[in-house]
C-alpha positions in Angstrom: 6.4 -1.4 -22.8 8.0 -4.6 -23.6 6.7 -8.2 -22.0 9.7 -10.3 -21.2 9.6 -13.4 -22.9 11.0 -15.4 -20.0 8.4 -14.2 -17.4 5.7 -17.3 -18.1 8.3 -19.6 -17.8 10.0 -18.3 -14.9 7.0 -18.2 -12.9 6.0 -21.5 -13.5 9.4 -22.8 -12.3 9.2 -20.7 -9.5 6.0 -21.7 -8.1 5.8 -25.3 -9.3 9.2 -26.9 -9.0 8.6 -30.4 -7.7 9.5 -31.1 -3.7 11.9 -33.6 -3.1 11.0 -37.2 -3.7 8.5 -35.9 -6.1 7.9 -37.1 -9.6 9.3 -34.8 -12.2 12.5 -33.9 -14.4 15.8 -34.3 -12.4 17.5 -30.9 -12.4 20.9 -30.6 -13.9 23.3 -30.6 -11.1 25.6 -27.8 -10.3 25.2 -24.1 -10.5 26.8 -21.3 -12.5 29.9 -20.5 -10.7 29.0 -16.5 -10.6 26.0 -17.2 -8.4 28.2 -19.2 -6.0 30.8 -16.1 -5.4 30.6 -14.8 -2.0 30.6 -11.2 -3.0 27.5 -11.3 -5.6 25.6 -13.4 -2.7 26.2 -10.5 -0.4 24.9 -8.1 -2.8 21.8 -10.1 -3.0 21.3 -10.2 0.7 21.9 -6.5 0.6 19.3 -6.3 -2.0 16.7 -8.3 0.0 17.6 -6.4 3.1 16.7 -3.2 1.4 13.6 -4.2 -0.2 12.2 -7.3 1.3 13.5 -8.4 4.6 12.1 -7.3 8.0 13.0 -7.3 11.6 11.6 -10.8 11.9 14.0 -12.1 9.3 17.0 -10.8 11.1 15.9 -11.9 14.5 15.4 -15.7 12.9 19.2 -15.2 11.9 21.0 -13.8 14.7 21.8 -17.0 17.0 23.6 -18.9 13.5 27.3 -18.9 13.0 26.5 -20.1 9.5 24.4 -18.3 6.8 23.4 -20.9 4.1 22.3 -20.7 0.5 21.2 -23.4 -1.9 22.1 -22.4 -5.4 21.2 -23.8 -8.8 21.1 -23.3 -12.5 17.6 -23.7 -14.2 17.1 -24.6 -18.0 13.6 -22.7 -19.2 12.6 -23.3 -22.5 13.9 -20.5 -24.5 13.2 -18.9 -27.9 15.9 -19.8 -30.7 19.0 -18.1 -30.5 18.1 -17.1 -26.6 21.3 -17.7 -24.7 20.2 -16.4 -21.4 21.1 -18.1 -18.3 18.5 -18.5 -15.0 19.6 -19.6 -11.6 17.5 -20.1 -8.5 19.1 -18.9 -5.0 17.5 -20.0 -1.9 17.8 -18.8 1.6 16.4 -21.7 3.5 17.0 -19.8 7.0 14.6 -17.0 5.7 12.3 -19.1 3.6 13.1 -16.9 0.5 13.8 -17.6 -3.0 15.3 -15.6 -5.6 15.5 -16.0 -9.4 18.3 -14.0 -11.2 18.9 -13.9 -14.9 21.7 -13.1 -17.2 20.3 -11.8 -20.2 21.8 -12.5 -23.8 19.6 -12.6 -26.6 18.9 -10.4 -29.9 15.2 -8.3 -30.4 14.7 -9.7 -33.9 12.4 -6.6 -34.8 15.4 -4.0 -33.9 18.3 -6.3 -33.9 18.9 -4.8 -30.5 21.5 -7.1 -28.4 20.6 -7.7 -24.7 22.9 -8.7 -22.9 24.0 -8.4 -19.0 27.5 -8.8 -17.5 26.0 -10.4 -14.3 23.0 -12.1 -13.2 20.1 -9.5 -12.3 17.3 -10.4 -9.9 14.2 -11.0 -11.8 11.8 -12.3 -8.9 11.6 -12.7 -4.9 9.2 -14.8 -3.1 8.4 -16.6 0.1 8.6 -20.4 0.1 8.3 -23.5 2.4 11.4 -24.6 2.8 12.3 -28.5 3.0 15.0 -29.9 5.7 17.3 -30.6 3.3 18.6 -28.9 0.0 16.6 -30.8 -3.0 18.7 -32.4 -5.6 20.5 -30.0 -8.1 21.0 -27.4 -5.6 24.7 -26.9 -4.3 25.1 -25.5 -0.5 27.0 -22.3 -0.1 27.6 -21.7 3.6 29.4 -18.5 4.7 30.2 -16.8 8.0 27.3 -15.2 9.5 29.0 -12.5 11.4 31.4 -11.6 8.6 28.4 -11.2 6.3 26.7 -9.0 8.8 29.5 -7.0 9.7 30.2 -6.2 6.1 26.5 -5.5 5.2 26.4 -3.3 8.2 29.6 -1.4 7.5 28.1 -0.8 3.9 24.4 -0.3 4.6 24.3 3.2 3.3 26.3 2.8 0.2 24.6 3.8 -2.7 25.2 4.8 -6.3 22.6 6.8 -8.4 21.8 7.6 -11.9 23.9 10.5 -13.8 22.3 13.4 -15.3 21.7 11.8 -18.7 20.0 9.0 -17.2 17.8 11.2 -14.9 16.8 13.3 -18.1 15.8 10.0 -20.0 14.0 8.9 -17.0 12.1 12.4 -16.6 11.1 12.1 -20.1 10.0 8.5 -20.3 7.8 9.2 -17.3 6.0 12.2 -18.9 5.2 10.4 -22.1 4.2 7.4 -20.0 1.8 9.6 -17.8 0.6 11.6 -21.3 -0.3 8.2 -23.1 -2.0 7.0 -19.8 -4.3 10.3 -20.0 -3.0 12.0 -17.2 -2.7 15.7 -18.4 -3.3 17.7 -15.4 -0.5 20.2 -14.7 1.7 20.8 -11.7 3.5 23.6 -12.1 6.7 25.0 -10.2 9.6 23.4 -8.5 9.4 19.6 -8.6 10.6 17.2 -6.0 11.8 13.6 -6.7 13.7 11.1 -4.6 15.7 8.6 -6.7 16.5 5.1 -5.2 20.1 3.7 -5.1 20.8 1.6 -8.1 21.3 -2.2 -7.2 24.5 -4.1 -8.7 22.0 -7.1 -9.0 18.9 -5.7 -10.2 18.0 -3.9 -13.3 15.4 -1.6 -11.6 14.9 2.0 -10.0 12.2 3.6 -7.9 11.5 7.2 -7.9 9.2 8.8 -5.5 7.7 12.0 -7.2 6.7 14.2 -4.2 4.7 16.8 -5.9 2.6 14.3 -7.9 2.4 12.1 -4.8 3.4 8.9 -7.2 5.9 6.2 -7.0 7.6 5.1 -10.3 9.2 1.8 -10.8 11.5 1.5 -14.0 12.7 -2.0 -15.2 14.5 -3.6 -17.8 16.2 -6.6 -19.3 18.9 -4.2 -20.1 21.3 -2.3 -18.0 19.4 1.0 -17.2 22.3 2.9 -18.2 22.3 1.1 -21.5 21.4 3.7 -24.4 19.4 0.5 -26.3 16.8 1.0 -23.2 15.7 4.1 -24.5 16.5 3.8 -28.5 14.4 1.0 -28.7 11.8 1.4 -25.8 13.2 -1.7 -23.6 11.8 0.0 -20.5 9.1 -1.2 -18.5 7.4 1.9 -16.2 4.8 1.5 -13.5 3.5 4.3 -11.8 1.4 4.1 -8.5 -0.9 6.7 -7.3 -0.4 7.0 -3.4 -3.8 8.1 -3.0 -5.5 5.4 -5.2 -3.6 2.4 -5.4 -2.3 1.7 -1.9 -3.9 -1.4 0.1 -3.2 -3.1 3.3 -3.2 -6.6 1.5 -3.1 -7.6 -2.2 -5.9 -9.9 -1.3 -8.0 -6.9 -1.7 -7.7 -6.8 -5.1 -6.9 -10.1 -6.1 -5.6 -10.8 -9.6 -4.8 -7.1 -10.1 -1.1 -5.8 -10.1 -2.0 -2.1 -10.1 -1.8 -1.9 -6.5 1.2 -1.6 -3.9 0.8 -2.8 -0.3 1.5 -0.3 2.7 4.6 -2.5 3.4 5.8 -1.7 -0.1 5.2 1.6 -0.1 7.2 2.0 3.0 9.9 0.3 1.8 10.1 1.9 -1.5 9.6 5.5 0.6 12.6 4.6 2.9 15.1 3.6 -0.2 14.0 6.6 -2.1 13.8 9.3 0.9 16.2 7.8 3.3 18.6 6.1 1.6 18.1 7.9 -1.7 19.1 11.4 -3.8 16.9 14.4 -3.5 16.6 16.2 -6.8 14.6 19.4 -7.7 13.7 20.8 -11.2 11.4 23.2 -12.8 8.2 21.9 -14.3 7.2 22.6 -18.0 5.0 25.5 -18.7 1.4 24.8 -19.4 1.9 25.4 -23.3 4.9 22.7 -23.4 2.9 20.0 -21.5 -0.3 20.9 -23.8 2.1 20.5 -26.9 3.3 17.1 -25.5 -0.2 15.7 -25.0 -1.5 16.7 -28.2 1.8 15.1 -29.6 1.0 11.9 -27.4 -2.5 11.6 -28.6 -3.5 9.2 -31.1 -4.2 10.2 -34.4 -7.9 10.2 -35.8 -9.0 7.0 -37.8 -8.0 7.4 -41.5 -4.7 9.3 -41.1 
């Protein structure tokens, strides 16, 4: 799986941006126009509503007439030739900060062009919000009732992968399981639930019911782009619901191999309630054994 080149710099910006009045570089004024557009911001809120927000967040905003976004562009140090753009969106009434990236670079090893038409969410976090927008942020105000009504009307809107993408996801998951040493055979009809695709995030969650696993697929590239599969640009995380679920991540500090019960609940809601249910016939034991043998590392000296 590929490690994204912006991850470290984005995380540092997200966690250590200086507060108002503190010493530090002055951010460039303004924001990318795409990030200021109301339709885009509505989709960001829809993504947050499905994956991060809870009842307390909705109650905070119920009395307001205007919903506010603070938006700015960021300029992390990039590799030579990397033309990617990064922006930050803060929802001050909720204490939520969002990082979004529009990828635009070429992978030197393969010559693959990684380019997105729009900004895609790469990170979401809770923050302490200052009273006023820090320097460099552009405030965007929208009518709260209008946004709420739009999101309510479209709350069940969902798009899903086509058959070609689903089959690629199946093969990639099998390969990941085999490479991880998981060779147990689950025979018979297999039931999976796909989460809806998001127009503002290159990720997809799948609940494999028979295997009791949640699987997350993510990439800088759009998942439907064949280059994701041709050049191994897909990141896959598999979580066993029997062994990798905790109440709080403090229990496993420093590890990213676990999900909280809240995270599992949101994933299952998106996969089972909002998602699409599919059934497949499993491979035979002989087919799985052949794939396991093919995935096994070669003996030394060969």
